[in-house]
NUVO-847730 format. One line per field, with one value per residue (C-alpha): residue in one letter; x, y, z. Coordinates in nm, 3 decimals. Layout:
<atoms>
res = [a/...]
u = [X/...]
v = [Y/...]
w = [Z/...]
</atoms>
This chain:
<atoms>
res = [m/s/q/i/s/s/n/s/y/r/e/g/r/a/a/l/v/i/c/e/t/i/n/t/a/k/e/i/y/e/e/l/k/s/s/i/k/g/e/i/i/l/y/s/r/s/d/k/e/s/l/s/k/i/d/k/e/l/e/p/g/d/v/i/v/a/t/n/l/a/g/r/g/t/d/i/k/v/s/k/k/v/n/s/n/g/g/l/f/v/i/l/s/f/l/s/e/n/t/r/v/e/l/q/a/f/g/r/t/a/r/k/g/k/p/g/s/a/q/i/i/a/c/t/e/h/l/q/h/d/f/r/s/a/t/s/l/e/e/a/k/i/t/r/n/r/l/a/a/e/k/i/s/s/m/m/d/d/v/s/e/m/n/l/r/e/d/l/f/s/e/y/c/e/t/l/h/d/i/y/k/k/t/d/g/d/d/r/k/v/i/v/a/i/m/n/e/f/w/g/i/w/l/q/i/k/s/e/d/i/e/q/r/k/k/s/e/l/q/q/s/l/k/k/d/l/s/v/a/r/q/e/s/s/s/q/t/s/p/c/s/s/i/y/h/y/i/n/f/g/n/i/f/l/d/d/k/k/w/e/n/s/a/r/l/f/d/k/a/m/k/q/d/k/s/w/a/a/i/a/f/y/s/h/a/y/c/t/i/q/l/s/k/g/d/y/l/t/q/a/k/e/d/l/q/k/a/q/e/s/l/k/y/l/c/e/e/c/l/v/c/l/q/f/i/k/m/a/s/v/d/s/g/k/g/e/p/s/s/l/e/k/q/m/t/s/k/c/s/m/y/r/f/f/d/k/n/i/t/e/a/i/q/k/i/d/e/i/k/e/k/g/r/d/a/i/a/k/k/s/p/v/f/s/l/v/s/d/a/d/e/a/l/q/l/e/a/d/n/l/y/s/r/g/l/k/y/v/f/s/v/e/e/k/p/r/f/c/w/e/g/l/v/v/f/l/l/g/v/l/q/i/v/a/g/a/l/l/t/v/f/t/v/g/t/l/a/q/i/g/m/g/l/i/s/e/g/i/s/d/c/i/e/g/i/t/a/m/v/t/g/e/f/s/w/k/e/w/a/i/g/k/a/i/s/i/g/v/s/i/i/s/f/g/v/g/k/i/i/s/k/g/f/k/a/a/k/t/a/i/k/a/i/g/k/k/l/k/s/l/p/k/f/l/s/k/q/v/k/q/s/l/s/t/v/t/k/t/n/m/k/n/a/v/k/h/t/a/k/k/i/a/e/e/l/l/f/y/g/l/e/k/a/e/e/k/a/l/e/k/i/l/e/g/i/k/n/e/v/t/k/g/i/v/k/d/v/k/t/n/l/e/k/e/p/l/a/t/l/v/d/h/v/v/l/l/d/l/l/n/k/d/q/l/r/h/v/l/e/d/k/d/i/k/k/h/l/l/s/t/y/k/q/l/g/k/s/a/l/q/p/l/y/a/d/l/s/w/q/n/k/l/n/s/s/i/i/k/v/l/d/s/a/a/e/g/t/k/e/k/l/v/q/f]
u = [0.328/0.185/0.271/0.637/0.697/0.783/0.522/0.484/0.414/0.636/0.905/0.843/0.775/0.885/0.637/0.581/0.370/0.246/0.135/-0.058/0.185/0.548/0.452/0.236/0.523/0.762/0.514/0.461/0.834/0.902/0.626/0.751/1.124/1.142/0.920/1.057/1.315/1.451/1.564/1.315/1.366/1.204/1.156/0.998/1.225/1.335/1.701/1.999/2.052/1.692/1.690/2.008/1.836/1.562/1.789/1.888/1.673/1.446/1.486/1.217/1.121/1.232/0.987/0.982/0.770/0.713/0.490/0.310/0.653/0.694/0.356/0.456/0.688/0.925/1.055/1.082/1.322/1.278/1.490/1.401/1.318/1.055/0.902/0.897/0.712/0.439/0.618/0.597/0.308/0.178/-0.024/-0.208/-0.272/-0.531/-0.821/-0.703/-0.917/-0.942/-0.893/-0.584/-0.369/-0.492/-0.407/-0.063/0.011/-0.111/0.094/0.418/0.369/0.295/0.484/0.584/0.416/0.570/0.361/0.239/-0.063/-0.201/-0.444/-0.599/-0.573/-0.732/-0.898/-1.238/-1.117/-0.836/-1.062/-1.151/-1.460/-1.677/-1.597/-1.651/-2.027/-1.963/-2.018/-1.776/-1.475/-1.677/-1.932/-1.647/-1.505/-1.843/-1.867/-1.513/-1.575/-1.891/-1.709/-1.422/-1.665/-1.825/-1.482/-1.389/-1.716/-1.643/-1.294/-1.432/-1.662/-1.356/-1.179/-1.477/-1.471/-1.096/-1.140/-1.405/-1.179/-0.896/-1.112/-1.215/-0.854/-0.751/-1.008/-0.863/-0.507/-0.606/-0.730/-0.405/-0.199/-0.384/-0.322/0.052/0.058/-0.118/0.024/0.366/0.548/0.356/0.022/0.070/0.171/-0.131/-0.386/-0.252/-0.264/-0.625/-0.728/-0.568/-0.763/-1.081/-1.026/-0.995/-1.310/-1.501/-1.411/-1.541/-1.868/-1.923/-1.820/-2.174/-2.218/-1.880/-1.984/-2.303/-2.094/-2.278/-2.003/-2.168/-2.320/-1.990/-1.789/-2.029/-2.036/-1.655/-1.605/-1.850/-1.716/-1.353/-1.433/-1.605/-1.325/-1.062/-1.241/-1.279/-0.913/-0.803/-1.004/-0.849/-1.160/-1.146/-1.381/-1.362/-1.407/-1.073/-0.892/-0.553/-0.645/-0.713/-0.394/-0.189/-0.351/-0.277/0.088/0.124/0.021/0.229/0.544/0.449/0.393/0.031/-0.087/-0.453/-0.513/-0.325/-0.523/-0.851/-0.770/-0.650/-0.977/-1.168/-0.970/-1.046/-1.420/-1.416/-1.342/-1.202/-1.110/-0.844/-0.737/-0.431/-0.204/-0.462/-0.504/-0.126/-0.057/-0.348/-0.188/0.134/-0.053/-0.239/0.089/0.229/-0.078/-0.067/-0.419/-0.638/-0.596/-0.385/-0.195/-0.518/-0.640/-0.309/-0.313/-0.666/-0.561/-0.262/-0.475/-0.721/-0.428/-0.310/-0.658/-0.678/-0.330/-0.449/-0.681/-0.388/-0.176/-0.453/-0.511/-0.138/-0.111/-0.408/-0.254/0.079/-0.087/-0.255/0.075/0.254/-0.020/0.014/0.393/0.354/0.116/0.356/0.641/0.883/1.128/1.239/0.994/0.861/0.916/0.553/0.600/0.913/0.728/0.434/0.675/0.854/0.519/0.418/0.756/0.710/0.370/0.525/0.790/0.517/0.310/0.615/0.666/0.303/0.332/0.646/0.474/0.174/0.400/0.594/0.273/0.165/0.500/0.480/0.118/0.216/0.483/0.239/0.475/0.431/0.539/0.693/0.693/1.011/0.952/1.183/1.139/0.938/1.245/1.419/1.196/1.405/1.768/1.910/2.079/1.749/1.624/1.300/1.196/1.300/1.066/0.781/0.864/0.840/0.498/0.381/0.532/0.331/0.015/0.078/0.299/0.582/0.704/0.712/0.762/0.882/0.732/0.966/0.925/0.927/1.237/1.154/1.340/1.373/1.286/1.350/1.707/1.744/1.618/1.867/2.146/2.062/2.051/2.394/2.523/2.379/2.547/2.883/2.849/2.735/3.020/3.275/3.139/3.126/3.488/3.600/3.409/3.430/3.807/3.856/3.661/3.376/3.596/3.529/3.154/3.195/3.397/3.124/2.865/3.087/3.113/2.736/2.676/2.904/2.730/2.388/2.510/2.626/2.299/2.099/2.291/2.244/1.870/1.840/2.022/1.832/1.498/1.482/1.463/1.309/1.271/1.235/1.570/1.735/1.597/1.713/2.060/2.073/1.964/2.232/2.495/2.394/2.386/2.739/2.854/2.699/2.856/3.195/3.215/2.980/2.702/2.901/3.198/2.981/2.832/3.174/3.308/3.019/3.091/3.463/3.393/3.164/3.412/3.702/3.499/3.393/3.752/3.884/3.623/3.690/4.062/4.014/3.779/4.025/4.336/4.186/3.997/3.836/3.702/3.712/4.061/4.259/4.498/4.219/4.048/4.366/4.427/4.069/4.087/4.408/4.259/3.943/4.132/4.349/4.050/3.861/4.157/4.181/3.807/3.812/4.105/3.927/3.605/3.781/3.965/3.641/3.460/3.743/3.748/3.373/3.366/3.664/3.529/3.186/3.343/3.558/3.254/3.062/3.362/3.403/3.033/3.062/3.378/3.214/2.909/3.132/3.318/2.996/2.854/3.166/3.140/2.773/2.844/3.126/2.919/2.621/2.839/2.985/2.646/2.484/2.777/2.757/2.380/2.408/2.681/2.472/2.164/2.363/2.481/2.132/1.811/1.602/1.283/1.462/1.624/1.290/1.123/1.411/1.390/1.012/1.038/1.314/1.103/0.812/1.018/1.261/1.047/1.062/1.439/1.491/1.284/1.493/1.820/1.711/1.596/1.940/2.151/2.491/2.400/2.249/2.567/2.782/2.564/2.590/2.969/2.976/2.753/2.975/3.284/3.102/2.990/3.344/3.486/3.209/3.257/3.638/3.670/3.426/3.619/3.948/3.808/3.713/4.061/4.111/3.804/3.949/4.282/4.108/3.894/4.191/4.391/4.107/4.070/4.444/4.434/4.137/4.302/4.628/4.437/4.249/4.565/4.744/4.454/4.441/4.813/4.766/4.469/4.666/4.948/4.692]
v = [-7.397/-7.659/-7.444/-7.400/-7.750/-8.058/-8.333/-8.651/-8.493/-8.181/-7.998/-7.674/-7.323/-6.971/-6.735/-6.357/-6.244/-5.883/-5.710/-5.387/-5.229/-5.258/-5.382/-5.658/-5.760/-5.781/-5.990/-6.242/-6.252/-6.345/-6.611/-6.778/-6.753/-7.075/-7.284/-7.195/-7.444/-7.214/-6.850/-6.594/-6.227/-5.915/-5.638/-5.328/-5.048/-4.938/-4.873/-5.034/-5.296/-5.418/-5.419/-5.625/-5.899/-5.954/-5.911/-6.277/-6.564/-6.738/-7.110/-7.360/-7.301/-6.933/-6.670/-6.287/-6.100/-5.748/-5.446/-5.305/-5.185/-5.528/-5.488/-5.175/-5.244/-5.477/-5.763/-6.075/-6.325/-6.702/-6.998/-7.246/-7.505/-7.272/-7.210/-7.582/-7.640/-7.379/-7.044/-6.772/-6.794/-6.446/-6.404/-6.076/-6.064/-5.783/-5.662/-5.346/-5.030/-5.064/-5.320/-5.143/-5.233/-5.593/-5.630/-5.475/-5.734/-6.024/-5.895/-5.991/-6.351/-6.523/-6.252/-6.283/-6.619/-6.782/-6.982/-6.852/-6.804/-6.557/-6.569/-6.333/-6.466/-6.221/-6.242/-6.078/-5.901/-5.739/-5.607/-5.240/-5.133/-5.093/-5.450/-5.638/-5.680/-5.895/-6.271/-6.367/-6.233/-6.172/-5.965/-5.769/-5.698/-5.575/-5.337/-5.220/-5.147/-4.952/-4.738/-4.682/-4.562/-4.320/-4.190/-4.136/-3.950/-3.724/-3.660/-3.560/-3.314/-3.173/-3.144/-2.952/-2.717/-2.670/-2.578/-2.321/-2.170/-2.161/-1.966/-1.718/-1.676/-1.605/-1.325/-1.181/-1.207/-0.998/-0.724/-0.740/-0.722/-0.404/-0.253/-0.324/-0.150/0.167/0.214/0.212/0.267/0.273/0.319/-0.013/-0.193/-0.070/-0.130/-0.479/-0.571/-0.448/-0.634/-0.957/-0.933/-0.852/-1.156/-1.388/-1.248/-1.276/-1.646/-1.711/-1.529/-1.712/-2.058/-2.206/-2.076/-2.226/-2.565/-2.545/-2.466/-2.143/-2.049/-1.775/-1.599/-1.612/-1.473/-1.180/-1.108/-1.121/-0.871/-0.627/-0.664/-0.632/-0.315/-0.156/-0.262/-0.121/0.214/0.241/0.153/0.414/0.677/0.580/0.393/0.044/-0.201/-0.424/-0.139/-0.228/-0.002/-0.099/-0.012/0.349/0.355/0.240/0.504/0.766/0.661/0.729/1.093/1.104/1.028/1.302/1.550/1.602/1.634/1.719/1.420/1.193/1.317/1.265/0.898/0.833/0.985/0.732/0.449/0.588/0.584/0.219/0.081/0.301/0.002/-0.123/0.202/0.282/0.329/0.551/0.778/0.802/0.893/1.140/1.319/1.353/1.509/1.744/1.879/1.922/2.117/2.340/2.475/2.610/2.447/2.174/2.081/1.993/1.792/1.606/1.527/1.386/1.167/1.036/0.958/0.766/0.582/0.484/0.358/0.154/0.016/-0.120/-0.362/-0.500/-0.528/-0.704/-0.947/-1.023/-1.065/-1.304/-1.520/-1.515/-1.627/-1.922/-2.019/-2.011/-2.220/-2.477/-2.479/-2.548/-2.837/-2.987/-2.973/-2.793/-2.567/-2.346/-2.107/-2.219/-2.026/-1.911/-1.779/-1.591/-1.441/-1.321/-1.181/-0.982/-0.857/-0.733/-0.558/-0.392/-0.257/-0.118/0.069/0.212/0.315/0.485/0.686/0.805/0.901/1.107/1.289/1.378/1.510/1.724/1.869/1.969/2.142/2.336/2.440/2.579/2.795/2.913/2.803/2.608/2.246/2.036/1.657/1.482/1.136/0.834/0.471/0.247/0.023/0.302/0.224/-0.083/-0.189/-0.315/-0.600/-0.748/-0.956/-1.061/-0.699/-0.601/-0.871/-0.731/-0.381/-0.520/-0.662/-0.314/-0.175/-0.424/-0.309/0.053/0.203/0.321/0.601/0.706/1.068/1.287/1.626/1.922/2.296/2.478/2.697/3.067/3.393/3.548/3.919/3.971/3.857/4.112/4.390/4.289/4.278/4.630/4.750/4.599/4.787/5.112/5.050/4.990/5.309/5.512/5.375/5.457/5.812/5.865/5.755/5.982/6.305/6.327/6.375/6.046/6.151/5.906/5.648/5.380/5.416/5.410/5.090/4.936/5.023/4.864/4.542/4.530/4.602/4.317/4.080/4.180/4.136/3.780/3.702/3.845/3.641/3.325/3.392/3.447/3.117/2.902/3.085/3.088/3.409/3.525/3.893/3.792/3.616/3.899/4.162/3.961/3.926/4.295/4.392/4.171/4.325/4.683/4.593/4.454/4.773/4.992/4.783/4.785/5.157/5.296/5.542/5.820/5.747/5.769/6.103/6.245/6.140/6.324/6.644/6.620/6.571/6.875/7.086/6.987/7.059/7.404/7.493/7.376/7.580/7.889/7.869/7.832/8.130/8.342/8.243/8.238/8.520/8.292/7.958/7.796/7.887/7.654/7.549/7.458/7.256/7.062/6.991/6.882/6.660/6.500/6.429/6.294/6.066/5.935/5.867/5.709/5.485/5.374/5.314/5.104/4.902/4.838/4.749/4.503/4.352/4.311/4.157/3.908/3.816/3.763/3.556/3.347/3.268/3.197/2.945/2.793/2.761/2.573/2.351/2.272/2.185/1.942/1.787/1.740/1.585/1.331/1.255/1.205/0.991/0.772/0.737/0.645/0.381/0.223/0.205/0.063/-0.202/-0.304/-0.328/-0.515/-0.756/-0.829/-0.878/-1.115/-1.314/-1.348/-1.448/-1.717/-1.856/-1.846/-1.789/-1.490/-1.687/-1.922/-1.627/-1.447/-1.762/-1.813/-1.453/-1.472/-1.799/-1.661/-1.354/-1.570/-1.810/-1.571/-1.260/-1.298/-1.351/-1.040/-0.825/-0.952/-0.868/-0.511/-0.443/-0.531/-0.208/-0.385/-0.632/-0.353/-0.141/-0.438/-0.505/-0.140/-0.144/-0.472/-0.328/-0.017/-0.232/-0.440/-0.123/0.018/-0.309/-0.328/0.031/0.026/-0.173/0.064/0.370/0.215/0.145/0.514/0.651/0.728/0.959/1.147/1.193/1.303/1.551/1.709/1.721/1.898/2.152/2.225/2.273/2.508/2.710/2.745/2.846/3.111/3.250/3.260/3.438/3.693/3.770/3.823/4.047/4.254/4.292/4.389]
w = [-2.565/-2.799/-3.101/-3.015/-2.877/-3.090/-3.144/-3.339/-3.675/-3.667/-3.475/-3.279/-3.411/-3.292/-3.126/-3.094/-2.797/-2.836/-2.512/-2.456/-2.206/-2.102/-1.753/-1.901/-2.130/-1.834/-1.629/-1.912/-1.976/-1.611/-1.617/-1.935/-1.864/-1.664/-1.893/-2.240/-2.366/-2.634/-2.604/-2.470/-2.563/-2.409/-2.667/-2.511/-2.634/-2.981/-2.896/-3.067/-2.796/-2.812/-3.193/-3.202/-2.996/-3.258/-3.558/-3.568/-3.701/-3.452/-3.407/-3.303/-2.939/-2.933/-2.803/-2.830/-2.571/-2.699/-2.684/-2.987/-3.110/-3.267/-3.439/-3.638/-3.929/-3.747/-3.962/-3.744/-3.905/-3.863/-3.973/-4.246/-3.981/-3.833/-4.176/-4.249/-3.918/-3.982/-3.957/-3.689/-3.443/-3.335/-3.016/-2.951/-2.574/-2.584/-2.796/-2.970/-2.997/-3.376/-3.651/-3.786/-3.482/-3.496/-3.866/-3.810/-3.540/-3.750/-4.042/-3.857/-3.977/-4.308/-4.494/-4.862/-4.913/-4.610/-4.364/-4.028/-3.800/-3.546/-3.257/-2.999/-2.645/-2.399/-2.058/-2.013/-1.698/-1.896/-2.172/-2.189/-1.995/-2.307/-2.422/-2.096/-2.146/-2.459/-2.426/-2.703/-2.886/-3.200/-3.006/-2.847/-3.194/-3.317/-3.018/-3.080/-3.448/-3.363/-3.108/-3.350/-3.618/-3.371/-3.275/-3.639/-3.698/-3.398/-3.527/-3.864/-3.688/-3.510/-3.844/-3.982/-3.682/-3.720/-4.085/-3.990/-3.724/-3.976/-4.223/-3.951/-3.842/-4.202/-4.210/-3.888/-4.023/-4.326/-4.090/-3.893/-4.211/-4.312/-3.964/-3.996/-4.333/-4.213/-3.861/-3.699/-3.370/-3.043/-3.222/-3.398/-3.076/-2.883/-3.163/-3.239/-2.868/-2.846/-3.161/-3.037/-2.713/-2.904/-3.130/-2.830/-2.667/-2.997/-3.029/-2.677/-2.745/-3.075/-2.950/-2.977/-3.333/-3.425/-3.287/-3.494/-3.808/-3.893/-4.136/-4.344/-4.041/-3.853/-4.144/-4.191/-3.818/-3.792/-4.076/-3.921/-3.567/-3.675/-3.870/-3.567/-3.330/-3.562/-3.593/-3.216/-3.159/-3.412/-3.221/-2.884/-2.766/-2.619/-2.799/-2.489/-2.234/-2.079/-1.830/-1.967/-2.326/-2.224/-2.016/-2.316/-2.536/-2.270/-2.258/-2.631/-2.581/-2.262/-2.462/-2.708/-2.419/-2.520/-2.162/-2.226/-2.456/-2.219/-1.915/-2.104/-2.175/-1.821/-1.701/-1.914/-1.757/-1.409/-1.483/-1.596/-1.247/-0.970/-0.755/-1.001/-1.169/-0.953/-1.256/-1.429/-1.121/-1.079/-1.443/-1.442/-1.145/-1.346/-1.640/-1.404/-1.265/-1.615/-1.726/-1.412/-1.460/-1.181/-0.841/-0.999/-0.682/-0.500/-0.801/-0.828/-0.457/-0.484/-0.779/-0.587/-0.282/-0.502/-0.661/-0.314/-0.220/-0.541/-0.480/-0.145/-0.328/-0.527/-0.211/-0.018/-0.304/-0.316/0.063/0.079/-0.194/-0.011/0.313/0.141/-0.022/0.314/0.474/0.197/0.243/0.616/0.545/0.291/0.543/0.310/0.491/0.202/0.032/-0.305/-0.627/-0.615/-0.260/-0.366/-0.661/-0.449/-0.188/-0.459/-0.592/-0.244/-0.209/-0.549/-0.444/-0.125/-0.327/-0.550/-0.245/-0.092/-0.412/-0.400/-0.032/-0.097/-0.386/-0.165/0.112/-0.134/-0.277/0.074/0.136/-0.190/-0.126/0.216/0.052/-0.214/-0.491/-0.814/-0.866/-1.142/-1.188/-1.301/-1.448/-1.458/-1.575/-1.345/-1.312/-1.118/-0.817/-0.732/-0.744/-1.074/-0.887/-0.764/-1.058/-0.885/-0.823/-1.176/-1.310/-1.102/-1.228/-1.582/-1.490/-1.386/-1.709/-1.918/-1.737/-1.838/-1.566/-1.790/-1.562/-1.201/-1.101/-0.817/-0.730/-0.690/-0.642/-0.971/-1.016/-1.053/-1.096/-0.752/-0.793/-0.423/-0.483/-0.763/-0.531/-0.261/-0.520/-0.636/-0.274/-0.228/-0.534/-0.399/-0.064/-0.235/-0.441/-0.137/0.074/-0.195/-0.240/0.135/0.166/-0.119/-0.059/0.323/0.303/0.495/0.804/0.737/0.567/0.828/0.789/0.411/0.432/0.648/0.384/0.119/0.324/0.379/0.011/-0.099/0.142/0.004/-0.355/-0.281/-0.101/-0.391/-0.651/-0.443/-0.417/-0.793/-0.862/-0.609/-0.625/-0.244/-0.044/0.283/0.371/0.733/0.743/0.548/0.791/1.092/0.943/0.858/1.212/1.362/1.132/1.222/1.590/1.570/1.396/1.665/1.941/1.765/1.695/1.961/1.904/2.066/1.848/1.538/1.658/1.752/1.414/1.257/1.454/1.382/1.015/1.007/1.204/0.980/0.670/0.796/0.894/0.562/0.375/0.596/0.539/0.170/0.163/0.358/0.166/-0.181/-0.332/-0.583/-0.467/-0.804/-0.908/-1.127/-0.850/-0.607/-0.879/-0.942/-0.572/-0.513/-0.822/-0.694/-0.350/-0.503/-0.738/-0.455/-0.229/-0.514/-0.591/-0.230/-0.212/-0.529/-0.397/-0.070/-0.249/-0.481/-0.186/0.010/-0.286/-0.342/0.028/0.044/-0.275/-0.167/0.176/0.033/-0.208/0.067/0.290/0.020/-0.055/0.314/0.339/0.047/0.191/0.530/0.362/0.186/0.509/0.703/0.424/0.431/0.809/0.779/0.511/0.711/1.029/0.836/0.671/1.005/1.176/0.885/0.868/1.241/1.224/0.924/1.097/1.410/1.211/1.029/1.360/1.514/1.306/1.401/1.466/1.706/1.883/1.927/2.059/2.300/2.429/2.475/2.667/2.887/2.957/3.065/3.275/3.441/3.500/3.879/3.873/3.659/3.899/4.189/4.010/3.926/4.283/4.425/4.398/4.411/4.139/3.931/3.965/3.868/3.561/3.448/3.466/3.274/2.997/2.973/2.922/2.661/2.482/2.471/2.338/2.073/1.952/1.953/1.620/1.450/1.573/1.462/1.115/1.079/1.148/0.779/0.784/1.084/0.904/0.587/0.777/0.955/0.627/0.444/0.727/0.719/0.342/0.370/0.648/0.456/0.141/0.336/0.494/0.157/-0.001/0.280/0.233/-0.141/-0.078/0.172/-0.081/-0.341]
</atoms>
């Protein structure tokens, strides 16, 4: 105050008070505001408004309270009166960590030959901890300068270590550059990823040598170690003995359909650590099915079971983390789940989808083994396990992808040519030919039996073709169907009728031959040959017409049956979707009105409190009867909207049936005309 106030020999000066922190500057500003006769300015920010306050010249009695911002390159202007009274008076209210800051602050005054002075005014309690033991300001400065020198020396050591690390990194970059020149595609990605991991591990191992600045030894060791790591990576060997390195190598051969090489690398990953090799076991099972050697289904099943066991460790780890997160959320009092809780929940869900895929593959393998058939594995991207609309699950799928699970697969029965179907088809052809010949050469007496053989033959041909297309056939089912068909024929025509027809046919044939022998001296005369040829041609024509008609009918009704099955499937699927939507919508609406947890708690409490009352109600027959009628009415009213919403499916179903019936009738008419 004495420096900025007027006295007997001079007028007042202007002052600049430099504080260590913004809070200290504000406190001093508030303390001085009432006692300063001139203008007092707070300068703690370097924005335009603050700069405009100190842009004008300071008059005698004016004071600026500022942080160290004013001590770095800020030009404080003072009036001629201030310069004539001794210039700007600078007060440094703290002992800086080094001399540079102190000199910068003092340099705000006595600039360009103008007068000025500066002073440090600091309280011992406000000094830094290392300076408080000093008995004077000079002793505190000596301690400060010593500590600053030690800090500079430590920084120079850090600079030396940084230079050494930079040289080692340059050596590693040269190796990487050579890898990029000589590799490409997936090989480059995998090798570069392995080398990056190896580089990080090498730095950790050599950290003590780096601190001791053993430059020449480190450079020689790095060259040797990088060369070995590169050779091992090029030969599909992990220099770090990492499971995921072998999995990535296996995936390269998997994309190239080199199943044996891929299986060999997955096997190496499995041997590293069985507890965490779920992806390796799973991918090895896929390669085993593709190779199809020996008892491959049993081997694939064992791999999948081991993958499932390994996956349990990942699931348990995830669930434990999720439980701790939920416990922490309860303690914090937050109602909504945190982002970490959502992430762990999505991870657990992703593992469940993966586990479900493995379970389905094992079940399918068991089914195929029971049939004694072969299997194939159809792969798809790992992202196909979850919905594209669920971003959280897609992120977790990407996490599995980055760990080596590029594909998931489903097991299916291997398609095969059904030789049984071919045999049945040929039997059908023989039946058609036999039926046609029987119709032609028995002079019509066994025509009905011939037509029955033709019908059975056509049916067997269609069944044989279907079996050859689908690869599915059962002699047992075919025999049962054939027995039923023969039984129906026997019931329809009667055994006696068949026998009588046989006798009549024989009698007619004998009479015809006797008459011909009596009337014609020569059996093979030209006229008889012509008449027999005409009869044969006519019968053959009729048989061919009937056969063609029967084939067309069977094929048409087979096609209509398949079309009707598909139509009914679509209708039922539509009904199922509509009912599901309605139920889900109602459930969501009810849950929004009343949360599920609250509802469950309420039901449990009611059960505990009103158990005796409920028993009493159920024992009373009248009350029980009344309750049943009430529930029936509620059920009808609840189902009525759903039934009304499905009216369009009922109309569509009836329309399709009418169209199919009319098509069948029209086809029958055309066949009859034919």
